[in-house]
N, CA, C and O atoms as CSV, one atom per row, in Angstrom:
chain,resi,resn,atom,element,x,y,z
A,1,UNK,N,N,-4.443,57.925,40.815
A,1,UNK,CA,C,-4.381,56.790,39.923
A,1,UNK,C,C,-4.122,57.318,38.515
A,1,UNK,O,O,-4.870,58.175,38.045
A,2,UNK,N,N,-3.109,56.846,37.840
A,2,UNK,CA,C,-2.776,57.310,36.504
A,2,UNK,C,C,-3.340,56.384,35.445
A,2,UNK,O,O,-3.822,55.287,35.724
A,3,UNK,N,N,-3.258,56.871,34.223
A,3,UNK,CA,C,-3.737,56.062,33.092
A,3,UNK,C,C,-2.834,54.864,32.893
A,3,UNK,O,O,-1.619,54.953,33.071
A,4,UNK,N,N,-3.426,53.750,32.525
A,4,UNK,CA,C,-2.624,52.571,32.230
A,4,UNK,C,C,-2.085,52.689,30.817
A,4,UNK,O,O,-2.533,53.541,30.050
A,5,UNK,N,N,-1.137,51.851,30.471
A,5,UNK,CA,C,-0.513,51.971,29.166
A,5,UNK,C,C,-1.149,51.108,28.101
A,5,UNK,O,O,-0.862,51.293,26.918
A,6,UNK,N,N,-1.993,50.181,28.471
A,6,UNK,CA,C,-2.696,49.401,27.459
A,6,UNK,C,C,-4.057,48.997,27.984
A,6,UNK,O,O,-4.210,48.717,29.173
A,7,UNK,N,N,-5.044,48.965,27.110
A,7,UNK,CA,C,-6.381,48.604,27.555
A,7,UNK,C,C,-6.413,47.182,28.088
A,7,UNK,O,O,-5.904,46.262,27.448
A,8,UNK,N,N,-7.007,47.002,29.256
A,8,UNK,CA,C,-7.080,45.676,29.859
A,8,UNK,C,C,-8.107,44.809,29.139
A,8,UNK,O,O,-7.833,43.649,28.831
A,9,UNK,N,N,-9.269,45.357,28.875
A,9,UNK,CA,C,-10.318,44.530,28.301
A,9,UNK,C,C,-10.967,45.163,27.089
A,9,UNK,O,O,-11.778,44.522,26.420
A,10,UNK,N,N,-10.632,46.394,26.794
A,10,UNK,CA,C,-11.289,47.092,25.705
A,10,UNK,C,C,-12.678,47.574,26.081
A,10,UNK,O,O,-13.422,48.057,25.228
A,11,UNK,N,N,-13.033,47.444,27.361
A,11,UNK,CA,C,-14.352,47.862,27.818
A,11,UNK,C,C,-14.450,49.386,27.801
A,11,UNK,O,O,-13.538,50.096,28.225
A,12,UNK,N,N,-15.576,49.856,27.303
A,12,UNK,CA,C,-15.812,51.299,27.288
A,12,UNK,C,C,-16.184,51.753,28.695
A,12,UNK,O,O,-16.928,51.081,29.410
A,13,UNK,N,N,-15.653,52.894,29.068
A,13,UNK,CA,C,-15.921,53.479,30.376
A,13,UNK,C,C,-16.423,54.903,30.168
A,13,UNK,O,O,-16.323,55.459,29.074
A,14,UNK,N,N,-16.952,55.468,31.211
A,14,UNK,CA,C,-17.458,56.846,31.156
A,14,UNK,C,C,-16.566,57.749,31.973
A,14,UNK,O,O,-16.070,57.372,33.034
A,15,UNK,N,N,-16.369,58.951,31.459
A,15,UNK,CA,C,-15.568,59.936,32.159
A,15,UNK,C,C,-15.854,61.318,31.608
A,15,UNK,O,O,-16.878,61.547,30.965
A,16,UNK,N,N,-14.933,62.237,31.870
A,16,UNK,CA,C,-15.109,63.638,31.497
A,16,UNK,C,C,-13.904,64.135,30.722
A,16,UNK,O,O,-12.761,63.895,31.109
A,17,UNK,N,N,-14.168,64.829,29.626
A,17,UNK,CA,C,-13.118,65.563,28.913
A,17,UNK,C,C,-13.201,67.001,29.376
A,17,UNK,O,O,-14.275,67.603,29.350
A,18,UNK,N,N,-12.074,67.559,29.800
A,18,UNK,CA,C,-12.001,68.971,30.202
A,18,UNK,C,C,-11.159,69.719,29.185
A,18,UNK,O,O,-10.041,69.318,28.860
A,19,UNK,N,N,-11.707,70.797,28.697
A,19,UNK,CA,C,-11.022,71.634,27.721
A,19,UNK,C,C,-10.428,72.853,28.419
A,19,UNK,O,O,-11.077,73.467,29.265
A,20,UNK,N,N,-9.198,73.202,28.064
A,20,UNK,CA,C,-8.515,74.345,28.661
A,20,UNK,C,C,-8.132,75.356,27.584
A,20,UNK,O,O,-7.898,75.000,26.429
A,21,UNK,N,N,-8.073,76.612,27.985
A,21,UNK,CA,C,-7.595,77.722,27.156
A,21,UNK,C,C,-8.303,77.758,25.798
A,21,UNK,O,O,-9.533,77.771,25.749
A,22,UNK,N,N,-7.544,77.773,24.698
A,22,UNK,CA,C,-8.132,77.899,23.363
A,22,UNK,C,C,-9.081,76.743,23.049
A,22,UNK,O,O,-10.068,76.937,22.339
A,23,UNK,N,N,-8.804,75.556,23.559
A,23,UNK,CA,C,-9.682,74.409,23.312
A,23,UNK,C,C,-11.051,74.658,23.954
A,23,UNK,O,O,-12.081,74.327,23.368
A,24,UNK,N,N,-11.061,75.229,25.135
A,24,UNK,CA,C,-12.319,75.549,25.820
A,24,UNK,C,C,-13.108,76.568,25.008
A,24,UNK,O,O,-14.319,76.437,24.835
A,25,UNK,N,N,-12.411,77.576,24.517
A,25,UNK,CA,C,-13.049,78.608,23.707
A,25,UNK,C,C,-13.624,78.020,22.424
A,25,UNK,O,O,-14.760,78.322,22.058
A,26,UNK,N,N,-12.857,77.192,21.746
A,26,UNK,CA,C,-13.307,76.606,20.480
A,26,UNK,C,C,-14.421,75.581,20.679
A,26,UNK,O,O,-15.302,75.456,19.828
A,27,UNK,N,N,-14.393,74.851,21.788
A,27,UNK,CA,C,-15.439,73.860,22.062
A,27,UNK,C,C,-16.748,74.530,22.477
A,27,UNK,O,O,-17.830,73.976,22.285
A,28,UNK,N,N,-16.634,75.725,23.046
A,28,UNK,CA,C,-17.820,76.419,23.524
A,28,UNK,C,C,-18.325,75.869,24.852
A,28,UNK,O,O,-19.439,76.172,25.278
A,29,UNK,N,N,-17.489,75.054,25.504
A,29,UNK,CA,C,-17.843,74.505,26.812
A,29,UNK,C,C,-16.566,74.089,27.535
A,29,UNK,O,O,-15.523,73.881,26.914
A,30,UNK,N,N,-16.664,73.973,28.847
A,30,UNK,CA,C,-15.490,73.640,29.653
A,30,UNK,C,C,-15.249,72.137,29.742
A,30,UNK,O,O,-14.106,71.693,29.853
A,31,UNK,N,N,-16.316,71.364,29.693
A,31,UNK,CA,C,-16.166,69.906,29.800
A,31,UNK,C,C,-17.382,69.211,29.225
A,31,UNK,O,O,-18.443,69.808,29.045
A,32,UNK,N,N,-17.197,67.928,28.940
A,32,UNK,CA,C,-18.280,67.107,28.419
A,32,UNK,C,C,-17.973,65.650,28.727
A,32,UNK,O,O,-16.814,65.292,28.935
A,33,UNK,N,N,-18.994,64.809,28.759
A,33,UNK,CA,C,-18.767,63.395,29.042
A,33,UNK,C,C,-18.234,62.651,27.822
A,33,UNK,O,O,-18.429,63.073,26.682
A,34,UNK,N,N,-17.564,61.543,28.085
A,34,UNK,CA,C,-17.174,60.623,27.013
A,34,UNK,C,C,-17.533,59.214,27.440
A,34,UNK,O,O,-17.726,58.929,28.622
A,35,UNK,N,N,-17.619,58.338,26.446
A,35,UNK,CA,C,-17.729,56.905,26.685
A,35,UNK,C,C,-16.780,56.261,25.690
A,35,UNK,O,O,-17.031,56.277,24.485
A,36,UNK,N,N,-15.682,55.688,26.196
A,36,UNK,CA,C,-14.631,55.151,25.328
A,36,UNK,C,C,-13.738,54.227,26.138
A,36,UNK,O,O,-13.744,54.263,27.369
A,37,UNK,N,N,-12.976,53.406,25.444
A,37,UNK,CA,C,-12.017,52.516,26.100
A,37,UNK,C,C,-10.622,53.128,26.146
A,37,UNK,O,O,-9.867,52.898,27.091
A,38,UNK,N,N,-10.280,53.914,25.115
A,38,UNK,CA,C,-8.935,54.486,25.022
A,38,UNK,C,C,-9.015,55.985,24.763
A,38,UNK,O,O,-10.066,56.518,24.407
A,39,UNK,N,N,-7.887,56.643,24.948
A,39,UNK,CA,C,-7.810,58.067,24.652
A,39,UNK,C,C,-8.134,58.315,23.183
A,39,UNK,O,O,-8.835,59.275,22.864
A,40,UNK,N,N,-7.643,57.475,22.294
A,40,UNK,CA,C,-7.929,57.644,20.866
A,40,UNK,C,C,-9.432,57.624,20.599
A,40,UNK,O,O,-9.934,58.437,19.823
A,41,UNK,N,N,-10.146,56.710,21.230
A,41,UNK,CA,C,-11.599,56.634,21.055
A,41,UNK,C,C,-12.297,57.873,21.599
A,41,UNK,O,O,-13.218,58.396,20.972
A,42,UNK,N,N,-11.860,58.341,22.761
A,42,UNK,CA,C,-12.468,59.531,23.355
A,42,UNK,C,C,-12.254,60.748,22.460
A,42,UNK,O,O,-13.161,61.562,22.288
A,43,UNK,N,N,-11.055,60.874,21.892
A,43,UNK,CA,C,-10.772,62.004,21.014
A,43,UNK,C,C,-11.540,61.898,19.702
A,43,UNK,O,O,-12.014,62.905,19.176
A,44,UNK,N,N,-11.664,60.686,19.173
A,44,UNK,CA,C,-12.446,60.494,17.947
A,44,UNK,C,C,-13.898,60.907,18.179
A,44,UNK,O,O,-14.520,61.529,17.318
A,45,UNK,N,N,-14.430,60.554,19.346
A,45,UNK,CA,C,-15.796,60.944,19.685
A,45,UNK,C,C,-15.944,62.451,19.789
A,45,UNK,O,O,-16.935,63.012,19.321
A,46,UNK,N,N,-14.964,63.112,20.400
A,46,UNK,CA,C,-15.005,64.566,20.525
A,46,UNK,C,C,-14.934,65.216,19.144
A,46,UNK,O,O,-15.652,66.177,18.871
A,47,UNK,N,N,-14.072,64.695,18.276
A,47,UNK,CA,C,-13.964,65.250,16.918
A,47,UNK,C,C,-15.273,65.073,16.159
A,47,UNK,O,O,-15.685,65.961,15.413
A,48,UNK,N,N,-15.920,63.941,16.343
A,48,UNK,CA,C,-17.198,63.691,15.676
A,48,UNK,C,C,-18.281,64.625,16.200
A,48,UNK,O,O,-19.036,65.206,15.421
A,49,UNK,N,N,-18.357,64.770,17.537
A,49,UNK,CA,C,-19.376,65.648,18.132
A,49,UNK,C,C,-19.181,67.096,17.725
A,49,UNK,O,O,-20.148,67.853,17.642
A,50,UNK,N,N,-17.940,67.489,17.470
A,50,UNK,CA,C,-17.628,68.887,17.168
A,50,UNK,C,C,-17.153,69.066,15.722
A,50,UNK,O,O,-16.358,69.960,15.430
A,51,UNK,N,N,-17.638,68.224,14.837
A,51,UNK,CA,C,-17.229,68.300,13.425
A,51,UNK,C,C,-17.535,69.672,12.822
A,51,UNK,O,O,-16.897,70.084,11.853
A,52,UNK,N,N,-18.500,70.369,13.388
A,52,UNK,CA,C,-18.856,71.701,12.903
A,52,UNK,C,C,-17.929,72.793,13.468
A,52,UNK,O,O,-18.144,73.978,13.211
A,53,UNK,N,N,-16.918,72.404,14.224
A,53,UNK,CA,C,-15.950,73.346,14.808
A,53,UNK,C,C,-14.541,72.938,14.368
A,53,UNK,O,O,-13.788,72.347,15.142
A,54,UNK,N,N,-14.192,73.261,13.116
A,54,UNK,CA,C,-12.916,72.797,12.568
A,54,UNK,C,C,-11.678,73.266,13.347
A,54,UNK,O,O,-10.667,72.565,13.376
A,55,UNK,N,N,-11.750,74.428,13.966
A,55,UNK,CA,C,-10.588,74.895,14.748
A,55,UNK,C,C,-10.357,73.992,15.959
A,55,UNK,O,O,-9.212,73.703,16.307
A,56,UNK,N,N,-11.426,73.551,16.592
A,56,UNK,CA,C,-11.286,72.635,17.724
A,56,UNK,C,C,-10.731,71.303,17.244
A,56,UNK,O,O,-9.814,70.759,17.858
A,57,UNK,N,N,-11.272,70.774,16.161
A,57,UNK,CA,C,-10.800,69.490,15.630
A,57,UNK,C,C,-9.300,69.575,15.338
A,57,UNK,O,O,-8.556,68.640,15.637
A,58,UNK,N,N,-8.855,70.690,14.756
A,58,UNK,CA,C,-7.428,70.892,14.480
A,58,UNK,C,C,-6.625,70.961,15.780
A,58,UNK,O,O,-5.557,70.358,15.887
A,59,UNK,N,N,-7.142,71.699,16.767
A,59,UNK,CA,C,-6.457,71.816,18.064
A,59,UNK,C,C,-6.291,70.456,18.737
A,59,UNK,O,O,-5.263,70.190,19.360
A,60,UNK,N,N,-7.294,69.604,18.614
A,60,UNK,CA,C,-7.204,68.285,19.238
A,60,UNK,C,C,-6.047,67.478,18.660
A,60,UNK,O,O,-5.496,66.608,19.335
A,61,UNK,N,N,-5.683,67.759,17.429
A,61,UNK,CA,C,-4.554,67.077,16.806
A,61,UNK,C,C,-3.201,67.588,17.246
A,61,UNK,O,O,-2.181,66.941,17.008
A,62,UNK,N,N,-3.185,68.762,17.896
A,62,UNK,CA,C,-1.918,69.386,18.303
A,62,UNK,C,C,-1.793,69.569,19.807
A,62,UNK,O,O,-0.807,70.133,20.281
A,63,UNK,N,N,-2.768,69.105,20.553
A,63,UNK,CA,C,-2.783,69.331,21.997
A,63,UNK,C,C,-1.987,68.270,22.749
A,63,UNK,O,O,-1.677,67.202,22.223
A,64,UNK,N,N,-1.669,68.600,23.994
A,64,UNK,CA,C,-1.109,67.646,24.950
A,64,UNK,C,C,-2.267,67.168,25.821
A,64,UNK,O,O,-3.288,67.844,25.947
A,65,UNK,N,N,-2.088,65.991,26.418
A,65,UNK,CA,C,-3.174,65.411,27.202
A,65,UNK,C,C,-2.687,64.908,28.548
A,65,UNK,O,O,-1.578,64.392,28.685
A,66,UNK,N,N,-3.552,65.077,29.534
A,66,UNK,CA,C,-3.394,64.444,30.839
A,66,UNK,C,C,-4.563,63.484,30.976
A,66,UNK,O,O,-5.705,63.857,30.711
A,67,UNK,N,N,-4.293,62.266,31.383
A,67,UNK,CA,C,-5.348,61.295,31.645
A,67,UNK,C,C,-5.247,60.916,33.113
A,67,UNK,O,O,-4.251,60.343,33.554
A,68,UNK,N,N,-6.284,61.243,33.856
A,68,UNK,CA,C,-6.296,61.019,35.303
A,68,UNK,C,C,-5.062,61.646,35.950
A,68,UNK,O,O,-4.479,61.077,36.873
A,69,UNK,N,N,-4.671,62.822,35.456
A,69,UNK,CA,C,-3.552,63.568,36.026
A,69,UNK,C,C,-2.180,63.160,35.525
A,69,UNK,O,O,-1.190,63.810,35.862
A,70,UNK,N,N,-2.091,62.104,34.731
A,70,UNK,CA,C,-0.796,61.628,34.223
A,70,UNK,C,C,-0.583,62.123,32.794
A,70,UNK,O,O,-1.490,62.055,31.964
A,71,UNK,N,N,0.610,62.617,32.518
A,71,UNK,CA,C,0.940,63.072,31.173
A,71,UNK,C,C,0.952,61.904,30.195
A,71,UNK,O,O,1.494,60.838,30.485
A,72,UNK,N,N,0.349,62.123,29.040
A,72,UNK,CA,C,0.343,61.102,27.998
A,72,UNK,C,C,1.660,61.133,27.233
A,72,UNK,O,O,2.181,60.089,26.843
A,73,UNK,N,N,2.194,62.327,27.019
A,73,UNK,CA,C,3.456,62.457,26.306
A,73,UNK,C,C,3.365,61.894,24.901
A,73,UNK,O,O,2.375,62.123,24.206
A,74,UNK,N,N,4.384,61.159,24.472
A,74,UNK,CA,C,4.452,60.626,23.122
A,74,UNK,C,C,3.805,59.267,22.937
A,74,UNK,O,O,3.900,58.684,21.857
A,75,UNK,N,N,3.145,58.744,23.973
A,75,UNK,CA,C,2.506,57.423,23.833
A,75,UNK,C,C,1.403,57.464,22.782
A,75,UNK,O,O,0.715,58.474,22.631
A,76,UNK,N,N,1.243,56.375,22.068
A,76,UNK,CA,C,0.146,56.245,21.103
A,76,UNK,C,C,-1.175,56.318,21.865
A,76,UNK,O,O,-1.359,55.634,22.872
A,77,UNK,N,N,-2.081,57.144,21.380
A,77,UNK,CA,C,-3.353,57.327,22.071
A,77,UNK,C,C,-4.179,56.044,22.100
A,77,UNK,O,O,-5.030,55.876,22.974
A,78,UNK,N,N,-3.941,55.153,21.167
A,78,UNK,CA,C,-4.664,53.871,21.156
A,78,UNK,C,C,-4.226,52.964,22.291
A,78,UNK,O,O,-4.927,52.006,22.615
A,79,UNK,N,N,-3.076,53.244,22.906
A,79,UNK,CA,C,-2.565,52.406,23.994
A,79,UNK,C,C,-2.862,52.975,25.373
A,79,UNK,O,O,-2.521,52.362,26.384
A,80,UNK,N,N,-3.498,54.146,25.422
A,80,UNK,CA,C,-3.791,54.787,26.713
A,80,UNK,C,C,-5.218,54.440,27.123
A,80,UNK,O,O,-6.179,55.020,26.619
A,81,UNK,N,N,-5.342,53.485,28.045
A,81,UNK,CA,C,-6.657,53.044,28.524
A,81,UNK,C,C,-7.251,54.093,29.459
A,81,UNK,O,O,-6.540,54.771,30.200
A,82,UNK,N,N,-8.556,54.202,29.402
A,82,UNK,CA,C,-9.269,55.131,30.268
A,82,UNK,C,C,-9.911,54.363,31.414
A,82,UNK,O,O,-10.192,53.170,31.299
A,83,UNK,N,N,-10.140,55.064,32.521
A,83,UNK,CA,C,-10.719,54.450,33.710
A,83,UNK,C,C,-12.127,54.981,33.953
A,83,UNK,O,O,-12.440,56.117,33.595
A,84,UNK,N,N,-12.962,54.167,34.554
A,84,UNK,CA,C,-14.326,54.581,34.887
A,84,UNK,C,C,-14.264,55.822,35.775
A,84,UNK,O,O,-13.569,55.841,36.791
A,85,UNK,N,N,-15.005,56.857,35.375
A,85,UNK,CA,C,-15.034,58.101,36.140
A,85,UNK,C,C,-13.792,58.952,35.955
A,85,UNK,O,O,-13.602,59.930,36.678
A,86,UNK,N,N,-12.954,58.602,35.011
A,86,UNK,CA,C,-11.692,59.311,34.799
A,86,UNK,C,C,-11.851,60.645,34.095
A,86,UNK,O,O,-12.951,61.053,33.722
A,87,UNK,N,N,-10.719,61.308,33.925
A,87,UNK,CA,C,-10.697,62.626,33.313
A,87,UNK,C,C,-9.607,62.706,32.258
A,87,UNK,O,O,-8.471,62.285,32.480
A,88,UNK,N,N,-9.973,63.254,31.105
A,88,UNK,CA,C,-9.030,63.582,30.042
A,88,UNK,C,C,-8.967,65.098,29.985
A,88,UNK,O,O,-9.992,65.756,29.806
A,89,UNK,N,N,-7.770,65.659,30.136
A,89,UNK,CA,C,-7.617,67.105,30.071
A,89,UNK,C,C,-6.908,67.458,28.778
A,89,UNK,O,O,-5.851,66.914,28.460
A,90,UNK,N,N,-7.515,68.388,28.029
A,90,UNK,CA,C,-6.993,68.820,26.743
A,90,UNK,C,C,-6.243,70.127,26.955
A,90,UNK,O,O,-6.833,71.141,27.328
A,91,UNK,N,N,-4.933,70.092,26.713
A,91,UNK,CA,C,-4.061,71.251,26.915
A,91,UNK,C,C,-3.514,71.691,25.563
A,91,UNK,O,O,-2.552,71.107,25.065
A,92,UNK,N,N,-4.125,72.726,24.958
A,92,UNK,CA,C,-3.643,73.159,23.652
A,92,UNK,C,C,-2.266,73.812,23.768
A,92,UNK,O,O,-1.849,74.210,24.856
A,93,UNK,N,N,-1.563,73.919,22.636
A,93,UNK,CA,C,-0.268,74.591,22.673
A,93,UNK,C,C,-0.420,76.026,23.176
A,93,UNK,O,O,-1.381,76.716,22.836
A,94,UNK,N,N,0.527,76.457,23.979
A,94,UNK,CA,C,0.509,77.817,24.497
A,94,UNK,C,C,1.615,78.618,23.834
A,94,UNK,O,O,2.698,78.090,23.585
A,95,UNK,N,N,1.360,79.867,23.552
A,95,UNK,CA,C,2.387,80.729,22.952
A,95,UNK,C,C,3.583,80.839,23.891
A,95,UNK,O,O,3.429,81.073,25.090
A,96,UNK,N,N,4.756,80.670,23.336
A,96,UNK,CA,C,5.974,80.806,24.125
A,96,UNK,C,C,6.281,79.604,24.982
A,96,UNK,O,O,7.253,79.625,25.736
A,97,UNK,N,N,5.472,78.536,24.891
A,97,UNK,CA,C,5.668,77.394,25.780
A,97,UNK,C,C,6.084,76.147,25.108
A,97,UNK,O,O,6.277,75.125,25.766
């Protein structure tokens, strides 16, 4: 099941953010829970929780995202609805990629 393109009800759901590579290192953990309606909300929450880790906050602004296995690409994060029990994967830029 992939992420939808617009929030159906704006209802907040619970899921997991998974950090990969440099994001995992900067976050100091591999994953953490979120409660949000959209990808933008989930990322804002992560930035707030990790305000003391400026490198991670910066990486979140430059990373690519998968939501429930689907690439977010250039879509506005405010339009990417999250699903109950879903997963947001944070893929930081890779050298040479």
